[in-house]
C-alpha positions in Angstrom: 7.1 40.3 -2.2 5.4 37.4 -3.8 8.5 36.8 -5.9 10.5 36.3 -2.7 8.1 33.8 -1.2 8.1 31.9 -4.4 11.8 31.9 -4.5 12.2 30.9 -0.9 9.6 28.1 -1.3 11.3 26.8 -4.5 14.7 27.0 -2.8 13.4 25.1 0.1 11.8 22.4 -2.0 15.1 22.2 -3.8 17.1 21.7 -0.6 14.6 18.9 0.6 15.1 17.0 -2.7 19.1 17.5 -2.4 18.9 16.1 1.2 16.8 13.1 0.0 19.2 12.2 -2.7 22.2 12.6 -0.4 20.7 10.5 2.2 20.2 7.7 -0.4 23.8 7.9 -1.2 24.5 7.9 2.6 22.3 5.0 3.0 24.1 2.9 0.4 27.3 3.6 2.0 26.2 2.8 5.3 25.0 -0.6 4.1 28.2 -1.2 2.2 30.3 -0.3 5.4 28.5 -3.0 7.4 28.9 -5.6 4.8 32.4 -4.7 3.9 34.6 -7.9 3.7 31.8 -10.2 5.2 33.1 -13.1 3.2 36.2 -13.0 5.3 34.2 -14.1 8.1 33.2 -17.4 6.2 35.2 -20.6 6.8 36.7 -20.9 3.4 38.3 -17.4 3.3 39.0 -17.2 7.0 41.0 -20.5 6.7 43.2 -18.9 4.2 43.4 -15.3 5.4 44.0 -16.6 8.9 47.3 -17.9 7.7 48.7 -14.7 6.9 46.9 -11.7 8.2 48.9 -11.7 11.5 52.0 -11.5 9.5 51.1 -8.4 7.7 52.2 -6.1 10.6 55.8 -7.2 9.8 55.5 -6.3 6.1 55.9 -3.3 3.8 53.1 -3.0 1.5 53.9 -4.5 -2.1 57.3 -5.8 -0.6 58.6 -9.0 -1.9 57.6 -10.6 1.4 54.1 -9.1 1.0 53.7 -10.5 -2.5 55.1 -13.9 -1.2 52.2 -14.0 1.6 49.6 -13.3 -0.8 50.9 -16.0 -3.2 50.4 -18.5 -0.4 46.8 -17.9 -0.1 46.0 -16.9 -3.7 42.9 -19.2 -4.1 41.3 -17.4 -1.0 42.1 -13.9 -2.5 40.7 -14.8 -6.0 37.5 -15.9 -4.1 37.4 -12.6 -2.1 37.9 -10.5 -5.3 35.1 -12.5 -7.0 32.6 -11.6 -4.2 33.8 -8.2 -3.2 33.1 -5.4 -5.7 35.3 -2.8 -3.9 38.4 -4.5 -5.4 39.4 -3.7 -9.1 40.2 -7.3 -9.5 36.6 -7.9 -9.3 36.1 -6.4 -12.9 36.9 -7.5 -16.2 38.4 -4.0 -17.1 39.6 -3.4 -13.3 39.0 0.2 -11.8 37.5 1.5 -15.0 34.4 -0.6 -14.4 33.9 0.5 -10.8 31.1 2.7 -9.6 31.4 5.7 -7.4 30.3 3.5 -4.5 33.0 0.8 -5.3 35.7 3.7 -5.5 34.8 5.2 -2.0 34.6 1.7 -0.5 38.0 0.9 -2.1 39.6 4.1 -0.8 38.5 3.4 2.8 39.9 -0.1 2.5 43.1 1.1 1.3 43.5 3.7 4.2 42.4 0.9 6.7 44.7 -1.8 5.2 47.6 0.5 5.4 47.4 0.5 9.2 48.3 -3.3 9.2 51.7 -2.8 7.9 54.8 -2.1 9.9 55.8 1.2 8.2 52.2 2.8 8.1 53.3 5.1 5.2 51.8 8.3 3.8 48.6 7.4 1.8 50.1 9.3 -1.3 52.9 6.8 -1.2 50.6 3.9 -1.4 48.5 5.7 -4.1 51.6 5.7 -6.0 52.1 2.0 -5.8 48.4 1.3 -6.6 48.6 3.8 -9.5 50.9 1.3 -11.3 49.3 -1.8 -9.9 46.0 -0.8 -11.3 47.0 1.4 -14.1 44.8 4.4 -12.6 44.7 7.5 -14.7 46.0 10.8 -13.4 42.5 12.3 -13.2 41.2 9.4 -11.0 44.5 9.6 -8.9 43.7 13.2 -8.2 40.1 12.4 -7.5 41.4 9.8 -5.0 43.7 12.2 -3.3 41.0 14.9 -3.0 38.7 12.4 -1.4 
């Protein structure tokens, strides 16, 4: 009977440590959710993004018109990428340098951004576009789809 008690105590202690580690992850994601795109509230980025954001609902993601709008606010976008690490453009080696937290925030950002466009497409369609755009390998694409 002693072996069972030792087993259950060890198992319970293990579960407590797993809970502790998972809550650390949740805490980091919680903070990132609140500070997400905070720089867009600043006057500099707001003055640029305010010129085109309202027009995105009439665009198709990655279309010529979409690219044209982004080109009009290129300095503001570059500033945004420099400050916000959930964008592959933030890093010298793009998506390969991103942490799991960066990737999770990026996925949530992609899903949310899709809702802005007139033809709210299937997430897999946009992943295909971003696969080419950011040169994402098949393993990471599969992981993104599974998430």
